[in-house]
DSSP file (Angstrom, degrees, kcal/mol; ACC not computed):
  #  RESIDUE AA STRUCTURE BP1 BP2  ACC     N-H-->O    O-->H-N    N-H-->O    O-->H-N    TCO  KAPPA ALPHA  PHI   PSI    X-CA   Y-CA   Z-CA
    1    1 A M              0   0    0      0, 0.0    60,-0.6     0, 0.0     2,-0.2   0.000 360.0 360.0 360.0 140.0  -12.9    4.4   25.6
    2    2 A R  B  >  -a   61   0A   0     58,-0.2     4,-2.3    60,-0.1     5,-0.2  -0.527 360.0-105.0 -97.1 166.5  -11.1    7.7   25.7
    3    3 A V  H  > S+     0   0    0     58,-2.5     4,-2.5     1,-0.2     5,-0.2   0.905 117.8  52.2 -59.0 -45.8  -12.1   11.0   24.0
    4    4 A D  H  > S+     0   0    0      1,-0.2     4,-2.0     2,-0.2    -1,-0.2   0.906 111.3  46.8 -60.2 -41.9   -9.4   10.7   21.2
    5    5 A E  H  > S+     0   0    0      1,-0.2     4,-2.4     2,-0.2    -1,-0.2   0.889 111.4  51.7 -67.1 -38.3  -10.5    7.2   20.3
    6    6 A A  H  X S+     0   0    0     -4,-2.3     4,-2.7     2,-0.2    -2,-0.2   0.882 108.3  51.5 -66.0 -38.2  -14.1    8.2   20.3
    7    7 A V  H  X S+     0   0    0     -4,-2.5     4,-2.5     2,-0.2    -1,-0.2   0.923 111.6  46.8 -64.7 -43.7  -13.4   11.2   18.0
    8    8 A R  H  X S+     0   0    0     -4,-2.0     4,-2.4     2,-0.2    -2,-0.2   0.901 113.0  49.6 -64.7 -40.2  -11.6    8.9   15.5
    9    9 A L  H  X S+     0   0    0     -4,-2.4     4,-2.5     2,-0.2    -2,-0.2   0.930 111.5  48.5 -63.5 -45.6  -14.4    6.3   15.7
   10   10 A L  H  X S+     0   0    0     -4,-2.7     4,-2.6     1,-0.2    -2,-0.2   0.918 111.4  50.0 -60.7 -44.6  -17.0    9.0   15.0
   11   11 A A  H  X S+     0   0    0     -4,-2.5     4,-2.2     1,-0.2    -1,-0.2   0.917 111.6  48.5 -61.4 -43.4  -15.0   10.4   12.1
   12   12 A G  H  X S+     0   0    0     -4,-2.4     4,-2.4     2,-0.2    -1,-0.2   0.912 112.4  48.0 -63.3 -43.0  -14.6    6.9   10.6
   13   13 A I  H  X S+     0   0    0     -4,-2.5     4,-2.6     1,-0.2    -2,-0.2   0.920 112.0  49.7 -63.5 -43.8  -18.3    6.2   11.0
   14   14 A M  H  X S+     0   0    0     -4,-2.6     4,-2.4     2,-0.2    -2,-0.2   0.885 111.4  49.0 -64.5 -38.7  -19.3    9.5    9.4
   15   15 A I  H  X S+     0   0    0     -4,-2.2     4,-2.1     2,-0.2    -1,-0.2   0.936 113.2  46.0 -67.2 -45.5  -17.0    9.0    6.5
   16   16 A L  H  X S+     0   0    0     -4,-2.4     4,-2.3     1,-0.2    -2,-0.2   0.902 113.4  50.5 -63.4 -40.0  -18.3    5.5    5.8
   17   17 A L  H  X S+     0   0    0     -4,-2.6     4,-2.6     1,-0.2    -2,-0.2   0.915 110.3  49.0 -62.7 -43.7  -21.9    6.7    6.2
   18   18 A S  H  X S+     0   0    0     -4,-2.4     4,-2.0     2,-0.2    -1,-0.2   0.861 110.0  51.6 -67.8 -33.6  -21.4    9.6    3.7
   19   19 A I  H  X S+     0   0    0     -4,-2.1     4,-2.1     2,-0.2    -1,-0.2   0.931 111.3  47.5 -65.7 -44.4  -19.8    7.2    1.2
   20   20 A A  H  X S+     0   0    0     -4,-2.3     4,-2.5     1,-0.2     5,-0.3   0.921 112.8  48.5 -61.8 -43.6  -22.7    4.9    1.4
   21   21 A L  H  X>S+     0   0    0     -4,-2.6     4,-2.5     1,-0.2     5,-1.6   0.848 109.2  54.1 -65.8 -33.1  -25.2    7.8    1.1
   22   22 A T  H  <5S+     0   0    0     -4,-2.0    -1,-0.2     3,-0.2    -2,-0.2   0.911 112.1  44.0 -65.1 -42.0  -23.2    9.1   -1.9
   23   23 A I  H  <5S+     0   0    0     -4,-2.1    -2,-0.2     1,-0.2    -1,-0.2   0.928 126.7  28.2 -67.9 -45.6  -23.5    5.7   -3.6
   24   24 A W  H  <5S+     0   0    0     -4,-2.5    -2,-0.2    -5,-0.2    -3,-0.2   0.650 133.2  18.8 -97.6 -16.3  -27.2    5.1   -2.9
   25   25 A V  T  <5S-     0   0    0     -4,-2.5     2,-0.3     1,-0.3    -3,-0.2   0.743 115.3 -31.1-118.7 -67.9  -28.8    8.5   -2.6
   26   26 A S    > < -     0   0    0     -5,-1.6     3,-1.5     1,-0.1    -1,-0.3  -0.993  39.8-121.7-160.1 149.3  -26.9   11.5   -4.1
   27   27 A Q  G >  S+     0   0    0     -2,-0.3     3,-1.8     1,-0.3     4,-0.2   0.648 101.9  81.5 -70.0 -12.9  -23.4   12.7   -4.8
   28   28 A W  G >  S+     0   0    0      1,-0.3     3,-1.8     2,-0.2     4,-0.3   0.724  74.1  75.7 -63.4 -20.2  -24.2   15.8   -2.6
   29   29 A W  G X> S+     0   0    0     -3,-1.5     3,-1.1     1,-0.3     4,-1.0   0.649  74.0  79.5 -67.9 -13.0  -23.4   13.6    0.4
   30   30 A L  H <> S+     0   0    0     -3,-1.8     4,-2.3     1,-0.3    -1,-0.3   0.752  79.9  69.4 -63.1 -21.9  -19.7   14.0   -0.5
   31   31 A L  H <> S+     0   0    0     -3,-1.8     4,-2.4     1,-0.2    -1,-0.3   0.841  93.9  54.9 -64.0 -32.0  -20.1   17.4    1.2
   32   32 A L  H <> S+     0   0    0     -3,-1.1     4,-2.4    -4,-0.3    -1,-0.2   0.909 106.8  50.1 -65.7 -41.4  -20.4   15.5    4.5
   33   33 A T  H  X S+     0   0    0     -4,-1.0     4,-2.3     1,-0.2    -2,-0.2   0.921 111.4  48.6 -60.6 -43.9  -17.1   13.7    3.8
   34   34 A A  H  X S+     0   0    0     -4,-2.3     4,-2.8     1,-0.2    -2,-0.2   0.897 110.0  51.9 -63.5 -40.5  -15.5   17.1    3.1
   35   35 A F  H  X S+     0   0    0     -4,-2.4     4,-2.4     2,-0.2    -2,-0.2   0.920 110.1  48.3 -62.4 -44.0  -16.9   18.6    6.3
   36   36 A V  H  X S+     0   0    0     -4,-2.4     4,-2.3     2,-0.2    -2,-0.2   0.926 113.1  48.1 -62.3 -44.6  -15.6   15.7    8.4
   37   37 A A  H  X S+     0   0    0     -4,-2.3     4,-2.2     1,-0.2    -2,-0.2   0.922 112.6  47.7 -63.0 -45.0  -12.1   16.1    6.7
   38   38 A L  H  X S+     0   0    0     -4,-2.8     4,-2.7     1,-0.2    -1,-0.2   0.886 110.9  52.0 -64.1 -38.0  -12.1   19.9    7.2
   39   39 A N  H  X S+     0   0    0     -4,-2.4     4,-2.0    -5,-0.2    -1,-0.2   0.900 109.6  49.4 -65.1 -40.5  -13.1   19.5   10.8
   40   40 A L  H  X S+     0   0    0     -4,-2.3     4,-1.3     2,-0.2    -2,-0.2   0.900 112.5  48.3 -63.9 -40.4  -10.3   17.0   11.4
   41   41 A M  H  X S+     0   0    0     -4,-2.2     4,-1.1     1,-0.2     3,-0.3   0.923 111.9  47.6 -67.6 -43.6   -7.8   19.3    9.8
   42   42 A Q  H  X S+     0   0    0     -4,-2.7     4,-2.8     1,-0.2     3,-0.3   0.867 109.4  54.2 -67.2 -33.3   -8.9   22.4   11.8
   43   43 A S  H  X S+     0   0    0     -4,-2.0     4,-1.6     1,-0.2    -1,-0.2   0.799 101.4  59.9 -70.3 -26.4   -8.8   20.4   15.0
   44   44 A A  H  < S+     0   0    0     -4,-1.3    -1,-0.2    -3,-0.3    -2,-0.2   0.849 115.9  33.4 -66.0 -33.4   -5.2   19.4   14.3
   45   45 A F  H  < S+     0   0    0     -4,-1.1    -2,-0.2    -3,-0.3    -1,-0.2   0.849 127.1  36.3 -90.6 -38.3   -4.2   23.0   14.3
   46   46 A S  H  < S-     0   0    0     -4,-2.8    -3,-0.2     2,-0.2    -2,-0.2   0.609  92.4-135.3 -92.4 -12.2   -6.6   24.5   16.9
   47   47 A K  S  < S+     0   0    0     -4,-1.6     2,-0.4    -5,-0.3    -4,-0.1   0.756  72.0 107.4  60.7  26.0   -6.6   21.6   19.3
   48   48 A W        +     0   0    0     -6,-0.3    -2,-0.2    -5,-0.1    -1,-0.2  -0.999  39.7 170.7-136.6 135.1  -10.4   22.0   19.5
   49   49 A C    >>  -     0   0    0     -2,-0.4     4,-1.2     1,-0.1     3,-1.0  -0.994  34.7-134.3-141.4 133.7  -13.2   19.8   18.1
   50   50 A P  H 3> S+     0   0    0      0, 0.0     4,-1.6     0, 0.0     3,-0.1   0.845 106.6  59.4 -56.7 -34.2  -16.9   20.1   18.8
   51   51 A A  H 3> S+     0   0    0      1,-0.2     4,-2.8     2,-0.2     5,-0.2   0.838  97.7  59.9 -65.3 -31.8  -17.1   16.3   19.3
   52   52 A I  H <> S+     0   0    0     -3,-1.0     4,-2.4     1,-0.2    -1,-0.2   0.918 103.8  50.2 -62.3 -42.9  -14.6   16.5   22.1
   53   53 A S  H  X S+     0   0    0     -4,-1.2     4,-1.9     1,-0.2    -1,-0.2   0.910 112.4  47.3 -60.9 -42.2  -16.8   18.7   24.1
   54   54 A V  H  X S+     0   0    0     -4,-1.6     4,-1.5     1,-0.2    -2,-0.2   0.928 112.1  48.9 -65.8 -45.4  -19.8   16.4   23.6
   55   55 A F  H  <>S+     0   0    0     -4,-2.8     5,-2.3     1,-0.2     4,-0.3   0.863 109.8  52.1 -65.9 -35.4  -17.8   13.3   24.5
   56   56 A R  H ><5S+     0   0    0     -4,-2.4     3,-1.2     1,-0.2    -1,-0.2   0.897 108.0  51.4 -66.9 -38.6  -16.4   14.9   27.7
   57   57 A K  H 3<5S+     0   0    0     -4,-1.9    -1,-0.2     1,-0.3    -2,-0.2   0.800 105.0  57.6 -66.5 -27.1  -20.0   15.8   28.7
   58   58 A L  T 3<5S-     0   0    0     -4,-1.5    -1,-0.3    -5,-0.1    -2,-0.2   0.534 126.0-103.8 -79.8  -5.5  -20.9   12.2   28.2
   59   59 A G  T < 5 +     0   0    0     -3,-1.2    -3,-0.2    -4,-0.3     2,-0.1   0.557  67.1 150.1 100.3   8.8  -18.2   11.2   30.7
   60   60 A L      < -     0   0    0     -5,-2.3    -1,-0.3     1,-0.1   -58,-0.2  -0.486  47.7-115.0 -74.1 147.0  -15.4   10.0   28.5
   61   61 A K  B      a    2   0A   0    -60,-0.6   -58,-2.5    -2,-0.1    -1,-0.1  -0.557 360.0 360.0 -82.2 144.6  -11.9   10.5   29.9
   62   62 A P              0   0    0      0, 0.0   -58,-0.1     0, 0.0    -1,-0.1   0.489 360.0 360.0 -68.3 360.0   -9.4   12.8   28.1
């Protein structure tokens, strides 16, 4: 798996998790969904995402 694919997978998992937590725990978990979305948008413009740094340290190829 490459870094780009891992970032997309992580974003998808986080969004699904936040939706589940919103349904079963509290609507405040929608803030996690918003955070993931904002992080994806800022990374599109800045070409930097914190998850990319973590995945590269874990040995994933760019």
